[in-house]
C-alpha positions in Angstrom: 0.0 0.0 0.0 1.0 3.6 -0.4 1.1 5.4 3.0 1.7 9.1 3.6 2.0 10.6 7.1 1.5 14.3 7.7 3.2 15.6 10.8 6.3 16.3 12.7 9.6 14.7 11.6 13.2 15.6 11.1 14.5 18.3 11.2 12.1 18.9 14.0 12.8 17.3 17.4 10.9 15.6 20.1 8.6 12.7 20.8 6.2 13.4 18.0 9.0 13.2 15.5 10.4 10.0 17.0 6.9 8.4 16.9 6.1 9.4 13.3 9.5 8.3 12.0 9.3 5.0 13.8 5.7 4.3 12.6 6.7 5.0 8.9 9.7 2.8 9.3 7.4 0.0 10.5 5.2 0.4 7.4 8.4 0.2 5.3 9.6 -3.0 7.2 6.2 -4.6 6.4 6.7 -3.9 2.6 4.6 -0.8 2.1 5.6 2.4 0.2 5.7 5.0 3.0 6.8 8.6 3.4 6.4 11.6 5.7 5.3 15.1 4.7 6.6 17.4 7.5 6.6 21.1 8.1 8.4 24.0 6.6 6.9 25.9 9.5 5.5 24.0 12.5 5.0 26.7 15.1 5.5 30.4 14.7 8.4 31.4 17.0 6.1 33.6 18.9 4.0 30.6 20.0 6.8 28.2 20.7 7.8 28.1 24.4 11.1 26.3 24.1 14.5 27.3 22.9 14.4 25.6 19.5 12.1 23.4 17.5 15.0 21.8 15.6 16.9 18.6 16.2 20.7 18.3 16.3 20.6 14.7 15.2 21.3 13.7 11.5 18.4 13.1 9.2 17.3 9.4 9.1 18.9 8.0 5.9 16.3 5.2 5.5 13.2 7.5 5.4 11.7 9.7 2.7 10.9 13.0 4.5 9.6 15.9 2.5 9.2 19.4 4.0 6.2 21.0 2.4 3.5 21.8 5.1 3.1 25.3 6.6 0.8 25.2 9.6 -0.4 28.8 9.3 -0.7 29.3 5.6 -4.1 28.4 4.1 -2.8 28.6 0.5 -0.2 26.0 1.4 -2.9 23.7 2.8 -4.7 23.8 -0.5 -1.5 23.0 -2.4 -0.6 20.1 -0.2 -4.2 18.8 -0.3 -4.2 18.9 -4.1 -0.8 17.2 -4.2 -2.2 14.3 -2.1 -5.3 14.1 -4.1 -3.2 13.6 -7.2 -0.8 11.2 -5.6 -3.7 8.9 -4.5 -2.1 7.2 -1.5 -4.2 4.5 0.0 -3.8 6.0 3.5 -3.0 9.5 4.8 -2.1 9.4 8.5 -2.3 12.5 10.8 -0.8 12.3 14.3 -3.1 14.7 16.1 -2.0 16.3 19.3 -3.1 19.9 19.4 -6.2 21.9 18.2 -3.8 24.5 16.8 -3.0 22.0 13.9 -6.7 21.4 13.2 -7.3 24.0 10.5 -4.2 22.9 8.6 -4.7 19.2 9.0 -8.5 19.3 8.5 -8.2 21.3 5.3 -5.5 19.0 3.8 -7.5 15.9 4.7 -10.7 17.2 3.1 -9.0 17.9 -0.2 -7.0 14.7 -0.2 -10.2 12.5 0.3 -11.9 14.0 -2.8 -10.1 11.5 -5.1 -12.4 8.8 -3.6 -9.3 6.5 -3.2 -7.5 7.9 -0.2 -8.7 7.2 3.3 -7.7 9.5 6.2 -6.7 8.0 9.6 -5.7 9.9 12.7 -3.6 8.5 15.5 -4.8 10.5 18.5 -2.5 11.8 21.2 -5.2 14.0 22.5 -8.5 15.4 21.3 -8.8 17.8 24.2 -5.5 19.3 25.2 -4.0 19.4 28.7 -3.7 23.1 28.6 -7.0 24.4 27.3 -7.5 27.5 25.1 -10.4 29.4 23.6 -11.5 27.7 20.3 -10.0 24.3 21.1 -13.4 22.5 20.8 -14.3 24.2 17.5 -10.9 23.4 16.0 -11.0 19.8 17.2 -14.4 19.3 15.7 -13.3 20.7 12.4 -10.4 18.1 12.3 -12.5 15.2 13.5 -15.1 15.8 10.8 -12.3 15.5 8.1 -11.2 12.0 9.2 -12.4 8.6 8.1 -11.2 6.6 11.2 -9.3 6.9 14.4 -6.7 5.1 16.5 -6.8 6.2 20.1 -3.8 5.3 22.3 -5.8 5.2 25.5 -9.4 4.8 26.7 -9.2 8.3 28.0 -8.6 9.7 24.5 -11.2 7.4 23.0 -13.8 8.7 25.5 -12.9 12.3 24.6 -13.4 11.5 20.9 -16.9 10.5 21.7 -17.7 14.1 22.5 -17.2 15.0 18.8 -18.1 11.8 16.9 -19.7 8.5 17.8 -20.2 7.0 14.3 -16.9 6.8 12.5 -14.7 3.7 12.8 -12.2 3.7 15.7 -10.0 1.3 17.5 -7.7 1.3 20.5 -4.0 0.6 20.4 -1.6 1.5 23.2 1.4 3.6 22.5 4.1 1.2 21.2 7.6 1.0 22.7 9.9 4.0 22.1 12.7 1.8 20.9 14.4 4.4 18.6 16.9 5.5 21.3 19.4 2.7 21.0 20.3 -0.2 23.2 20.6 0.0 27.0 23.7 1.7 28.3 25.8 0.4 31.2 25.0 2.2 34.4 28.6 3.1 35.2 29.2 4.3 31.7 26.0 6.4 31.9 27.1 8.0 35.2 30.5 8.8 33.8 28.8 10.4 30.8 26.5 12.5 33.0 29.3 13.3 35.6 27.4 11.7 38.5 28.6 9.8 41.6 28.4 6.0 41.2 27.7 5.5 44.9 24.5 7.5 44.8 21.1 6.1 43.7 19.0 8.2 41.2 15.3 8.7 40.3 14.4 10.3 37.0 11.8 12.9 36.0 12.2 13.1 32.2 10.7 15.2 29.4 9.5 18.7 28.7 8.5 20.4 31.9 5.0 21.8 32.0 2.7 22.5 35.0 0.4 19.5 34.3 3.4 17.1 34.7 3.5 17.6 38.4 7.2 18.3 39.1 6.0 20.5 42.0 4.3 17.5 43.6 7.5 15.4 43.2 9.6 18.1 44.9 7.2 18.2 47.8 7.5 14.4 48.1 11.3 14.7 48.0 11.1 16.8 51.2 9.9 13.7 53.2 12.6 13.2 55.8 12.8 9.5 55.0 13.8 10.3 51.4 16.1 13.1 52.5 18.0 10.8 54.7 18.8 8.3 52.0 21.6 8.5 49.5 19.1 9.1 46.7 18.9 12.0 44.3 16.3 13.1 41.7 17.5 13.9 38.1 15.2 16.4 36.4 16.0 16.1 32.7 14.1 18.3 30.3 13.5 21.8 29.0 11.2 24.1 30.9 8.1 25.2 29.1 6.9 27.2 32.1 8.5 29.2 34.9 11.7 27.5 35.8 12.5 29.8 38.8 9.4 28.5 40.8 10.9 25.1 40.9 14.3 26.4 42.1 12.5 28.4 44.8 10.8 25.2 45.9 14.1 23.5 46.0 15.4 26.1 48.4 12.4 26.4 50.6 12.1 22.7 51.0 15.7 22.2 51.8 16.5 20.1 48.8 19.8 21.7 47.8 22.1 18.9 46.8 19.2 16.4 46.3 18.2 17.5 42.8 20.3 17.1 39.7 19.1 19.7 37.1 19.6 19.1 33.4 17.4 21.9 32.3 17.6 21.4 28.5 16.2 19.2 25.8 17.9 15.8 25.8 19.0 14.8 22.3 17.9 11.3 21.1 21.4 9.9 21.2 21.7 10.8 25.0 18.4 9.5 26.2 19.8 6.1 27.0 22.3 7.5 29.6 19.6 9.2 31.7 17.5 6.0 31.8 20.5 3.8 32.5 21.4 6.1 35.5 18.0 5.8 37.1 16.5 3.2 39.4 12.9 4.3 38.8 11.1 6.7 36.4 8.7 9.0 38.2 5.7 10.5 36.3 3.7 12.5 38.9 1.3 14.0 36.3 -1.7 16.0 37.4 -3.5 15.2 34.1 -2.6 12.9 31.2 -3.8 10.9 28.2 -0.8 8.6 27.7 2.9 9.2 27.8 5.8 8.4 25.6 8.0 8.4 28.7 6.3 5.2 29.8 7.3 3.5 26.6 10.9 4.7 26.8 11.0 3.2 30.3 9.6 -0.1 29.0 12.2 -0.1 26.3 15.1 0.4 28.8 13.4 -1.9 31.3 13.0 0.5 34.1 10.4 0.4 37.0 7.9 3.3 37.0 5.8 5.4 39.3 2.8 7.0 37.6 -0.3 8.8 38.8 -3.8 7.5 38.3 -4.9 10.3 35.9 -6.4 10.1 32.4 -5.0 7.1 30.5 -1.5 7.3 32.1 -2.0 4.2 34.2 -3.5 2.0 31.4 -0.1 0.7 30.3 1.1 0.0 33.9 0.3 -3.0 36.0 0.6 -1.7 39.6 2.7 -4.0 41.8 4.3 -5.7 38.8 6.2 -2.9 37.0 5.9 -0.2 39.6 3.3 2.0 41.3 0.0 3.6 40.4 -0.8 6.3 42.9 -2.9 9.4 43.4 -1.3 12.7 42.4 -0.4 13.8 45.9 3.0 14.4 47.5 2.4 12.0 50.4 1.4 9.1 48.1 4.5 9.7 45.9 6.8 9.8 48.9 5.3 6.6 50.5 5.8 4.7 47.2 9.4 5.9 46.8 10.3 5.0 50.4 8.8 1.6 49.8 10.8 1.2 46.6 14.1 1.8 48.3 13.5 0.4 51.7 12.1 -2.9 50.4 14.5 -3.2 47.5 11.8 -3.5 44.8 14.1 -2.8 41.8 14.8 -6.4 40.6 11.3 -7.6 41.1 9.9 -4.7 39.1 12.5 -5.1 36.3 11.4 -8.7 35.8 7.8 -7.5 35.5 8.7 -4.8 33.0 10.5 -7.3 30.8 7.3 -9.4 30.7 4.9 -6.5 30.1 6.9 -4.8 27.4 6.1 -7.6 25.0 2.6 -6.2 24.6 3.7 -3.0 23.0 5.0 -3.9 19.5 4.9 -1.5 16.5 3.3 -4.1 14.4 0.2 -3.7 16.7 0.0 0.0 15.6 0.2 -0.7 11.9 -2.3 -3.5 12.2 -4.7 -1.1 14.0 -4.4 1.5 11.3 -4.9 -1.1 8.5 -7.8 -2.6 10.4 -9.7 0.6 10.0 -9.8 0.3 6.2 
């Protein structure tokens, strides 16, 4: 089949690009003709909260990636839509994560479908975003109405889709393993790379830092005297997308100086393995969520996890087998982390992770997309 994905890819950085490239690579591995049409402009600089949108990694040599989509230019949407209509791919895939993209994606999809050959499928990160803005629902409805079928990666997202459509085909497929970050690194080598003490134990909070991800809850949990007294530190690895100083003020007021290792910048794909190799447990204290790519990186690197019971975040976790599912409160976070270290749960959870990760293969995602046809 001929498959085209519209969305983030190299030279853009981040989890969306990693997901899209890995998905198209899977289609190629299964014998399909597959390519990505990515952005010439993804976000206007004024609207982008980070330092840069661009990757420092080399372009994947095994993928066809064409830069041709401008997210804010309606004339461009018409051109791309007409190009797709003429190409007549069997499937056009949109990875939808933000209503901001709905006018662009929805217009391209409508034009592409007019050839009566192409089917449009959306893999849904979110339908309703974590951080809500005026117009979100109208934009989301515009996009949903342009699509033939949907793959939701959590029950939470599938339920949200029901607010906009209850008729079109849909299926559920959990986020596959994020296995594009290389093989596991040796712990000592990782600590050398990061310049960290080998006699200290580490927890990891990983990814772009936004309010809904609950880093403030984790810092409050770290103030528990039982954790403070242990030779355990928290690595915070990710670029701040909100007020960085508020977290450093919490660090000072809670007496956590020396207990937090700050890596306040985006982590390149080639360095992700070192942060996960250094950590005993991956902590995701989110206040709201649908699903998380961080969970699937943890599965790939076979690391125990602590997640909060919000949205669809806990759907991929078996509590007591691969880690903890808790309420998003500082005391429940601290209780679980104390239990993890005092009762030496690491090896038991790792064995559980190795078993559970078998469920999250990329062939499941391609099968889910093709099933919709």
